[in-house]
C-alpha positions as CSV (number, residue, x, y, z in Angstrom):
1,M,98.8,76.3,103.6
2,N,102.2,77.5,105.0
3,K,104.1,75.0,107.7
4,F,106.1,76.4,110.2
5,I,109.6,74.8,110.7
6,P,111.2,75.3,114.2
7,E,115.1,75.4,115.0
8,N,114.7,74.1,118.2
9,D,111.8,72.4,120.8
10,N,111.3,75.5,122.5
11,C,109.6,77.5,120.1
12,I,106.3,79.0,122.4
13,F,103.5,81.6,120.4
14,T,100.8,81.7,122.8
15,G,100.3,84.9,124.6
16,S,103.6,86.6,122.3
17,T,103.1,89.9,120.9
18,L,103.6,89.1,117.2
19,I,105.2,91.7,114.7
20,L,106.0,91.4,111.1
21,P,106.6,93.9,108.4
22,A,104.4,94.3,105.1
23,I,106.2,94.4,101.9
24,S,105.3,97.4,100.7
25,I,107.0,101.3,99.1
26,G,110.6,101.8,99.9
27,N,111.1,98.5,102.5
28,V,110.7,100.6,105.5
29,P,108.8,98.0,107.5
30,Q,111.3,95.2,106.4
31,L,114.1,97.6,107.0
32,A,112.6,98.8,110.8
33,V,112.2,94.9,111.6
34,D,116.1,94.2,110.4
35,L,117.1,97.1,113.3
36,L,114.6,95.6,116.2
37,I,116.2,91.9,115.6
38,T,119.4,93.3,115.5
39,T,119.5,95.4,118.6
40,L,117.1,93.8,120.8
41,N,119.8,90.4,120.2
42,L,116.1,88.7,119.0
43,Q,117.1,84.9,118.2
44,R,115.9,82.6,114.9
45,I,113.8,80.1,116.2
46,G,112.5,79.0,112.8
47,F,111.3,79.7,109.6
48,L,107.8,79.7,107.4
49,E,107.2,77.9,104.0
50,D,104.9,79.0,101.9
51,E,104.8,78.5,98.3
52,N,103.1,81.7,97.4
53,V,106.2,84.0,98.8
54,L,109.3,83.2,96.0
55,P,111.8,81.4,97.2
56,I,115.3,82.9,98.0
57,S,118.8,81.8,100.1
58,G,121.4,83.6,100.9
59,A,124.2,84.1,103.6
60,S,123.5,84.6,107.1
61,A,125.2,87.6,109.6
62,G,126.1,84.5,112.1
63,N,126.1,80.4,110.9
64,G,124.2,79.1,108.1
65,I,121.8,81.0,105.7
66,T,119.1,83.0,105.8
67,V,115.4,82.3,103.6
68,A,112.4,84.5,102.5
69,I,110.1,83.8,105.8
70,E,112.6,83.8,108.8
71,V,110.7,83.9,112.9
72,Y,112.8,85.1,115.6
73,Q,111.7,85.6,119.2
74,S,112.8,87.0,122.4
75,S,114.3,85.1,125.2
76,D,111.1,85.5,127.5
77,G,109.0,85.0,124.8
78,R,107.2,88.4,124.9
79,W,107.8,89.5,121.1
80,T,107.7,87.1,118.1
81,I,109.5,88.4,115.0
82,I,108.7,87.6,111.2
83,Q,111.2,88.8,109.2
84,Q,109.8,88.3,105.1
85,R,113.0,88.9,102.7
86,A,111.0,87.8,99.4
87,P,108.0,89.1,97.7
88,T,105.0,87.4,97.5
89,I,103.5,86.5,94.1
90,K,101.3,89.1,93.3
91,K,98.3,87.0,91.9
92,K,98.7,84.7,95.5
93,R,98.8,88.0,98.1
94,N,94.9,86.9,99.0
95,V,95.8,83.1,99.4
96,F,99.0,84.1,101.3
97,V,96.8,86.5,103.6
98,E,95.0,83.2,104.6
99,N,97.3,81.0,105.4
100,L,99.2,83.9,107.7
101,L,95.8,84.0,109.3
102,A,95.8,80.6,110.1
103,F,99.1,80.7,111.6
104,I,98.1,83.7,113.8
105,K,95.1,81.7,115.0
106,E,96.7,78.7,115.5
107,S,99.5,80.2,117.6
108,N,97.4,82.4,120.0
109,F,99.3,85.3,119.8
110,S,98.2,88.0,122.3
111,K,97.9,90.8,119.2
112,V,99.3,91.1,115.9
113,I,101.7,94.4,115.3
114,L,102.0,95.3,111.5
115,L,104.3,97.9,110.2
116,S,103.6,98.9,107.1
117,S,104.3,101.8,104.1
118,A,101.9,103.8,102.3
119,D,103.1,105.7,99.1
120,A,104.0,109.4,100.5
121,T,102.8,111.4,97.1
122,Y,99.5,110.4,97.7
123,R,98.9,112.1,100.9
124,I,95.8,114.4,101.4
125,D,96.7,118.2,103.3
126,D,95.6,116.6,106.9
127,Q,99.0,114.5,106.4
128,L,101.0,116.8,104.9
129,T,102.4,118.4,108.5
130,G,103.3,116.5,112.1
131,I,105.0,112.9,112.0
132,P,104.6,110.8,108.7
133,L,102.7,108.1,110.8
134,R,99.3,106.9,111.1
135,F,97.7,104.1,112.9
136,L,94.5,101.6,112.1
137,A,93.8,99.3,115.0
138,T,90.6,96.5,115.5
139,S,88.1,96.9,118.3
140,E,90.3,94.1,120.0
141,I,93.2,96.3,120.8
142,P,93.7,97.3,124.6
143,N,93.3,100.5,125.7
144,D,96.6,101.2,126.9
145,L,97.9,100.7,123.5
146,L,95.4,103.1,121.8
147,E,96.1,105.7,124.9
148,Q,99.9,105.2,124.0
149,S,99.9,106.0,120.3
150,N,97.8,109.5,121.2
151,T,100.3,110.3,124.0
152,L,103.1,109.6,120.8
153,G,100.9,112.0,118.5
154,L,100.2,109.3,116.5
155,K,96.6,109.6,114.7
156,L,94.0,107.5,112.8
157,M,94.6,106.8,109.2
158,E,92.0,109.2,107.1
159,K,89.8,108.1,105.1
160,I,91.3,108.8,101.4
161,P,89.8,109.2,97.7
162,K,89.7,106.0,96.0
163,N,91.1,107.3,92.9
164,E,94.2,108.4,93.4
165,Y,93.6,111.5,94.8
166,E,92.7,113.4,92.0
167,T,90.4,115.7,93.3
168,S,89.9,118.9,94.7
169,I,89.2,119.1,98.1
170,Q,85.7,120.1,97.5
171,D,85.1,116.7,95.5
172,Y,87.0,115.4,98.4
173,H,84.3,116.0,101.2
174,K,81.9,115.4,98.5
175,K,83.1,111.6,98.3
176,Q,83.4,110.7,101.8
177,D,79.9,109.2,102.0
178,D,81.6,106.6,98.9
179,I,84.8,105.6,100.6
180,Q,84.9,102.4,101.9
181,D,85.0,101.4,105.2
182,L,88.7,101.2,105.2
183,P,91.3,103.8,104.2
184,Q,93.4,103.4,101.2
185,I,97.0,102.0,102.0
186,P,98.7,103.3,98.6
187,G,102.0,101.2,98.2
188,G,100.6,98.7,101.3
189,G,100.7,95.4,99.5
190,I,98.6,92.8,101.8
191,S,98.4,95.2,104.7
192,K,94.3,96.5,103.9
193,Y,93.4,92.9,103.3
194,L,95.0,91.4,106.0
195,F,93.8,93.7,108.3
196,R,90.3,93.4,107.2
197,I,89.9,89.9,108.3
198,C,92.3,90.0,111.2
199,Q,89.0,92.5,112.0
200,N,86.7,90.0,110.8
201,E,87.8,87.0,113.0
202,K,88.1,89.2,116.1
203,I,92.0,89.2,116.0
204,P,93.5,92.0,118.3
205,F,95.3,93.7,115.2
206,Y,97.5,97.2,115.1
207,M,99.2,98.6,112.1
208,I,101.5,101.6,111.8
209,I,101.3,103.1,108.7
210,Y,104.7,105.2,107.4
211,F,104.5,107.6,104.2
212,A,107.4,106.7,102.8
213,I,108.7,107.4,99.0
214,E,111.3,105.0,97.1
215,G,115.3,105.6,97.6
216,D,117.7,105.5,100.3
217,N,115.0,104.7,103.4
218,T,117.4,103.7,106.0
219,R,116.6,107.2,108.2
220,D,112.9,106.3,107.8
221,A,113.2,102.7,108.9
222,F,115.2,104.1,112.0
223,L,112.0,106.6,112.8
224,L,109.5,103.9,112.4
225,A,111.7,101.7,114.7
226,D,111.6,104.0,117.4
227,Y,107.9,104.6,117.3
228,T,107.4,100.9,117.0
229,N,109.8,100.8,120.4
230,S,108.1,103.2,122.3
231,L,104.6,102.2,121.6
232,L,105.2,98.8,122.8
233,N,108.5,99.3,125.3
234,L,110.1,96.5,123.2
235,S,113.5,97.9,125.3
236,S,114.0,97.9,128.6
237,H,116.6,101.0,128.1
238,K,115.1,104.4,130.0
239,D,117.3,106.6,127.8
240,T,116.8,106.6,123.8
241,I,117.7,103.4,122.4
242,K,121.0,102.8,120.4
243,W,119.9,101.2,116.9
244,K,122.3,98.6,115.5
245,A,122.0,98.3,112.1
246,P,122.6,94.2,110.5
247,L,125.9,93.5,108.7
248,S,123.7,93.3,105.6
249,W,123.0,96.9,105.3
250,T,126.9,97.3,104.0
251,S,125.4,95.9,100.8
252,L,122.2,98.0,100.2
253,F,123.4,99.6,97.4
254,G,126.4,97.5,95.9
255,K,129.6,99.0,96.0
256,P,130.7,102.4,95.8
257,F,132.1,103.3,92.4
258,E,135.5,103.9,92.2
259,Q,136.5,107.1,92.5
260,E,138.8,106.9,89.2
261,L,136.3,107.3,87.6
262,Y,135.4,110.6,88.1
263,E,138.7,111.8,87.4
């Protein structure tokens, strides 16, 4: 089991929308969550302690320290955001997801929004054009969220051959009947398993998936944050929101090399 450790006595989750990242390719979801937390000025209300996640600690932009899994919330309680800063132990992913499910059920969130990413090098032809995003949703998700997805041009994640796209277009169509009910999400970490168990538990669950590759993924994070905001109306700003990057981003790639090295 995981354990929620509150920082104060005002933590109320019932009816709140939970947003969390999958630890997936390019770390795009984590970076997007950084933007949400910083720009929307969310307050940290506690931590999740789970032995299946690598323990870390580090300096915080404010007072105190930052740890592996932190929980933030808006002042009105509408939005609760989990930021996971350390990976799950590889052979403990399923246990971690089951612990996370227990926390979700106990907290009685109105719905769960998972930000995820998938390896862009494994895309099929239909995924090469248009916006680099897809979604999956359980049947319990409200219709207005699905209508907003359509308005934003988000498409349902297509089913993909299981054996790493090593098939021709003809083989792809022939193998559709052999593909599992849920699409493959290469590089998506816990995304598929979390979706499946939330689906089985009839939890309103929506996953937005960004096609990414490893590298400097800050621009990808801005786009994912934009679509998340447009989907959920997180900000009260009518115009395009101006995202604020956290101070920690100045150290994403370490210090620059001294120019004298190239002279």
